C-alpha positions in Angstrom: 34.9 173.9 132.3 34.0 170.3 130.8 32.8 167.7 132.7 35.8 165.4 131.8 38.2 168.0 133.5 36.0 168.6 136.5 36.2 165.2 136.9 40.0 164.7 136.7 40.2 167.6 138.8 38.1 166.1 141.3 39.9 162.7 141.4 43.0 164.4 141.9 41.7 166.5 144.8 39.8 163.4 145.7 43.2 161.6 145.7 45.3 164.4 147.6 42.7 163.9 150.2 43.4 160.3 150.5 47.0 161.2 150.6 48.3 158.8 147.5 49.9 160.9 144.7 49.5 160.5 140.5 51.8 158.6 138.9 54.8 160.8 137.4 56.1 160.1 133.5 59.1 157.8 133.9 61.9 159.2 131.1 65.3 157.2 130.4 68.4 158.4 128.7 69.8 155.8 126.4 72.9 156.2 124.8 74.7 153.8 122.5 77.8 151.9 121.7 79.2 152.5 119.4 77.9 156.2 119.2 77.2 155.8 115.7 74.8 153.5 116.1 71.1 154.5 115.8 68.1 153.8 118.2 64.5 152.8 117.6 61.3 152.6 119.7 59.5 149.2 118.3 55.5 150.0 117.8 53.6 147.2 119.2 50.7 147.9 117.3 52.3 147.3 113.5 55.7 146.3 114.7 57.3 149.4 113.3 60.2 151.5 114.0 60.2 154.9 115.3 63.8 156.6 115.0 64.9 157.9 118.5 68.1 159.1 118.0 71.9 158.2 116.5 74.0 157.5 119.6 71.7 158.9 122.4 68.0 159.8 123.3 64.9 159.6 125.5 62.7 157.6 125.9 59.6 157.6 127.8 58.3 154.8 129.3 54.2 154.1 128.5 52.1 152.2 131.0 50.7 148.8 129.1 53.9 148.7 126.9 56.8 146.6 126.7 59.0 150.1 126.0 60.9 148.0 123.5 64.3 149.6 122.0 65.6 148.7 119.0 69.9 149.8 118.4 71.0 149.0 115.0 74.4 149.7 113.2 75.7 148.0 110.1 78.1 145.2 110.9 76.7 144.8 114.7 74.3 142.1 115.6 71.2 144.7 116.4 70.2 144.8 119.9 66.7 144.6 121.6 65.7 145.8 124.8 62.6 146.3 126.6 62.0 148.4 129.7 58.0 147.9 131.1 56.8 150.9 132.8 56.4 150.1 136.8 59.8 149.6 138.3 61.9 151.9 139.6 64.7 152.4 137.2 67.2 154.2 139.8 69.5 154.7 137.4 67.8 156.6 134.4 70.7 156.4 132.6 71.2 153.4 130.2 73.9 152.5 127.7 73.0 150.2 125.2 76.2 148.0 123.8 76.2 146.5 120.5 79.0 143.3 121.4 78.4 141.3 118.6 79.5 142.1 115.4 78.6 140.5 112.0 80.3 139.3 109.2 78.5 138.0 106.2 80.4 135.1 104.6 80.2 134.0 101.1 81.2 131.3 99.5 82.7 130.2 96.3 81.9 127.7 94.8 78.2 127.6 96.3 77.9 123.9 97.1 80.8 124.1 99.5 80.2 123.6 103.2 80.6 126.3 105.6 81.5 125.3 108.9 81.3 127.9 111.9 83.2 126.6 114.9 83.4 123.4 113.6 79.7 123.0 113.3 78.2 122.9 109.9 76.5 126.4 108.6 74.9 125.8 105.4 76.1 126.0 101.9 76.4 129.3 99.5 76.8 132.2 102.3 76.4 132.2 106.2 76.2 135.5 108.6 79.0 134.9 111.0 78.9 136.6 114.8 81.7 137.7 116.6 81.9 138.4 120.4 83.7 141.1 121.9 86.8 139.8 123.7 86.0 136.3 121.4 86.9 134.8 118.2 84.7 132.8 115.1 86.7 130.3 112.9 85.0 129.7 109.6 85.9 127.0 107.3 85.0 126.5 103.6 85.2 122.6 102.6 84.0 120.5 99.5 85.4 116.9 98.8 88.5 117.4 96.3 89.4 120.7 97.5 92.0 122.1 100.2 90.0 123.9 103.0 90.1 127.5 103.0 89.8 128.6 106.9 89.7 132.3 108.4 90.0 133.5 111.8 87.6 136.6 112.9 88.4 138.3 116.1 87.0 141.4 118.0 89.6 142.2 121.0 87.8 143.9 124.5 87.5 147.7 123.9 89.2 147.9 120.6 87.3 149.6 117.6 89.5 147.5 115.2 86.2 145.5 114.3 86.1 142.4 111.9 85.4 143.1 108.3 81.3 143.2 107.6 81.8 141.0 104.6 84.1 138.2 103.2 84.4 135.8 100.5 86.0 132.4 100.8 86.9 130.5 97.6 87.9 127.0 97.1 91.1 127.0 94.7 93.6 124.5 95.1 92.6 121.1 95.1 92.9 118.0 97.3 94.0 114.5 96.5 93.7 111.8 99.4 96.5 109.5 98.4 96.2 105.8 99.9 99.5 103.8 99.0 98.1 99.9 97.9 101.4 98.7 99.9 100.8 99.7 104.2 103.7 101.9 105.3 104.7 103.1 101.7 105.8 106.6 102.1 104.4 109.7 100.1 106.8 112.1 98.8 106.2 115.6 97.2 110.0 116.0 96.0 112.4 115.8 99.1 109.4 116.2 101.7 107.6 113.5 103.2 104.1 113.9 103.3 102.9 110.7 105.2 103.3 107.0 105.9 100.4 104.9 103.7 98.1 107.7 103.6 98.7 111.7 102.4 96.3 114.6 101.9 98.5 116.1 98.5 97.3 119.8 98.0 97.8 120.9 94.6 97.7 124.6 93.8 95.2 126.5 91.6 97.1 127.0 88.2 99.7 124.4 88.9 101.3 120.7 88.8 103.3 118.8 91.3 104.2 115.4 91.2 104.7 113.0 94.3 106.4 110.0 94.7 105.1 106.4 96.6 108.2 104.5 97.4 108.4 101.2 99.8 112.1 99.3 100.3 111.8 96.2 97.7 109.7 98.2 95.6 110.1 100.3 92.4 108.7 103.5 93.2 105.4 105.1 91.6 104.8 108.3 90.4 101.9 110.6 89.9 101.2 114.1 88.4 98.3 116.0 89.5 97.6 119.3 87.6 95.1 122.1 88.7 94.6 124.0 85.7 92.0 124.8 83.0 94.0 122.9 80.2 94.0 119.8 82.5 91.0 117.6 84.1 90.7 118.1 87.6 92.8 116.0 89.6 91.0 113.1 91.6 89.2 113.0 95.3 91.2 110.3 95.5 94.0 108.0 94.6 95.0 104.4 95.2 98.5 104.3 94.4 100.1 100.6 93.9 103.3 99.5 93.9 103.7 97.1 91.1 107.7 96.2 90.5 109.2 94.2 93.3 113.0 94.8 93.5 115.2 92.2 94.5 118.6 93.5 95.5 120.9 90.8 94.7 124.1 90.7 96.2 126.2 88.7 93.3 130.2 88.5 93.5 131.9 91.1 91.9 132.6 90.0 88.3 130.0 87.0 88.2 127.8 87.3 85.5 123.8 87.9 86.2 121.3 86.7 83.7 117.7 87.7 84.0 114.9 85.6 82.0 118.0 84.2 79.5 119.2 87.8 79.1 122.5 89.4 80.6 121.8 92.4 82.6 125.6 92.8 84.4 127.9 91.7 86.6 128.1 91.7 89.8 125.5 93.4 92.2 121.9 93.9 90.3 118.3 95.2 91.0 116.1 92.8 89.8 112.8 93.8 88.9 109.6 91.3 89.0 106.1 92.8 87.8 103.2 91.9 89.0 101.8 88.5 87.9 105.3 87.8 86.4 108.1 85.8 87.2 112.1 86.5 87.0 114.5 83.5 86.4 117.7 84.5 87.8 121.0 83.0 87.1 124.5 84.2 88.6 127.4 82.4 86.8 131.2 83.1 87.4 134.1 80.8 85.9 135.2 78.5 88.7 131.5 78.0 90.3 128.6 76.3 90.2 125.8 78.5 88.4 123.0 79.9 91.1 119.9 79.9 90.1 116.4 81.6 91.8 113.0 82.2 90.5 111.3 85.0 91.7 107.4 85.6 91.3 104.9 88.5 92.0 102.0 86.3 92.6 99.4 85.6 94.7 99.7 82.1 95.0 103.7 82.4 95.1 106.0 83.9 98.2 106.8 87.2 98.0 110.4 88.0 96.7 112.9 89.1 99.4 113.9 92.7 99.6 117.6 91.5 99.7 119.4 88.3 98.1 122.9 87.2 99.1 124.6 84.9 96.4 127.4 82.3 97.5 128.8 80.7 94.3 129.7 77.1 95.1 133.4 76.2 93.7 133.3 74.1 90.5 135.3 70.6 90.9 135.3 70.3 86.9 137.1 73.5 86.8 140.5 72.1 88.7 140.2 69.2 86.9 140.6 71.0 83.1 142.2 73.3 81.4 141.3 76.0 79.3 141.7 75.1 75.5 141.6 77.0 72.0 141.3 73.7 70.5 137.4 72.7 72.5 135.0 72.4 70.1 136.9 73.4 66.8 137.6 71.7 63.9 141.4 70.8 63.6 143.4 69.8 60.6 145.2 66.8 60.8 148.1 67.2 58.2 149.1 63.3 57.0 152.3 62.5 56.2 153.2 61.6 52.4 155.2 58.5 53.2 151.3 57.0 55.1 148.8 55.0 53.1 145.1 56.1 53.8 144.9 52.5 55.7 147.7 53.2 57.7 146.6 56.5 58.1 143.1 55.6 59.3 144.3 53.0 61.7 146.7 55.3 62.9 144.0 58.2 63.6 141.7 55.9 64.9 143.9 54.2 67.4 145.0 57.5 68.9 141.2 57.6 69.5 140.5 54.3 70.9 143.2 55.4 73.8 141.2 57.4 75.4 137.3 56.5 74.4 135.7 53.2 74.5 132.4 53.4 72.6 131.6 54.6 69.0 128.5 55.6 67.7 129.6 55.5 64.1 133.0 54.5 62.6 133.1 54.4 58.4 136.9 54.1 57.0 135.5 54.0 53.5 134.4 57.6 53.8 136.7 58.2 56.7 134.2 59.1 59.6 134.5 58.3 62.9 132.0 59.9 66.0 132.3 58.2 69.6 129.6 58.2 72.4 129.8 61.0 74.9 131.7 60.1 77.7 130.4 61.8 80.9 132.0 63.1 84.2 130.1 64.0 87.3 130.9 65.2 90.8 129.3 65.7 94.0 128.0 69.4 93.3 125.8 68.4 90.1 128.0 69.4 87.5 128.7 66.9 84.3 131.0 67.6 81.7 130.3 65.3 78.6 132.7 65.2 75.9 133.6 63.3 72.2 135.4 63.3 69.6 134.2 63.6 65.8 136.5 62.7 62.9 135.7 63.3 59.4 137.9 63.4 55.8 138.5 66.8 54.5 140.2 65.7 51.1 141.8 62.9 49.5 144.5 64.7 47.7 146.2 65.6 49.7 144.9 63.5 52.6 143.3 65.3 54.9 141.4 64.8 58.2 139.5 67.4 60.5 139.0 65.9 64.2 137.1 68.2 67.0 137.0 67.6 70.8 133.6 68.4 72.1 133.5 69.5 75.3 130.3 70.6 77.0 128.9 70.9 80.8 125.5 71.4 82.3 123.4 74.1 82.9 121.3 72.8 85.8 122.5 70.4 88.5 119.6 68.8 89.1 118.4 67.8 85.5 119.1 64.6 83.5 122.4 63.7 81.6 120.7 62.9 79.0 118.7 65.7 78.2 120.6 67.4 75.4 119.2 70.7 76.1 120.7 70.6 79.8 124.4 71.2 77.6 126.4 74.1 76.2 129.8 74.2 74.7 132.3 74.7 77.6 135.8 76.0 76.4 137.3 73.9 78.8 139.1 70.2 78.0 139.4 67.5 81.0 142.8 67.1 81.8 142.6 63.6 80.1 141.0 64.9 76.8 143.8 67.9 76.6 146.6 66.2 74.9 145.0 64.1 72.6 144.9 66.3 69.5 148.2 66.7 70.0 149.1 63.1 70.2 147.3 61.5 67.0 149.3 64.8 65.2 152.4 63.2 66.1 151.5 59.9 65.1 150.3 61.0 61.4 153.7 62.7 60.8 
């Protein structure tokens, strides 16, 4: 018998004599859940793992060691647990539960950022934990793209586990649209996306057209495409409304002239481009013209969205008659019984009866031109009239006579400004019969 054996026996005997029993070996029965998980023992000397079993294993506790076990199964977060020797493990059976699922999430494009439950989790890829009885939300974001979201859920006690790997790819583009006019509405077709601002999603492989509109402005459209053939849409787009729209409520039948161009009768929509002006004139027979200037400039007040037009009655209309002889050359037939001198005297006397001032008169050439005779009203209307006579032929003797009738355009303008007057197809009552009277005298 060896000396070591003798010492051991004597030590045991001495212990028995002293009433102290030797320490018994401790062994735990381990069960893994799920049952397909592998149980390992961690060797503390080199931190390597020794396989104990699948689903179940026995763990002999060693003195002066942590007795750490590692439980692993693909798709789950590993479980580590230490069983130091010494405590009295009343329940020698221990269940080791893997209660955190792992999801390997890969991102495309690689520079997009993954957010796990709202917190940034890096770029390219992330390992996501899903606790049993809970859920984890993962969102992939990148400026200029519509985010992609996944919710991984594991119900308590369920074997319907979340996937072990997943790929999140940003496909749809996103454009942050801002209207330059505060409060302008952003529409996609008939769907309103927002007031003033909107996040516009452009689907992969397609194109969309949005519309920005506001009362008093011409709507503006933007087209965005997310195709291989087209350049990518902008990350942000500020859409200006550059043409002001004035709803002009002109009377039915009244003619509307914008920048000296007739655009129609009755109510009209007047466009005022950014940085420009629109001179608007409304005319109707029997009424004074109505004028406004709308400018879309920083130095000018903004044009109204709507403008009512009330026309003032033209007093000159009631003091005149429509005449086909206004501003036309009318041939005067001379009786063969009259000499040239007699005819000239009768003709000029007929003119003198209604016109006092002569600008030019020459009996030798048979030319006569009166000065303008003006008549004005409180509304600002001014009508001017004159007569011009010239000899047309000597044999037979003939003259032509014209009653020139003109009215002013701008009531505030000067009556001496020829550019402020235009021909008028009416004659004031006092001049309406002058040609007929002269014709009768020359027969």
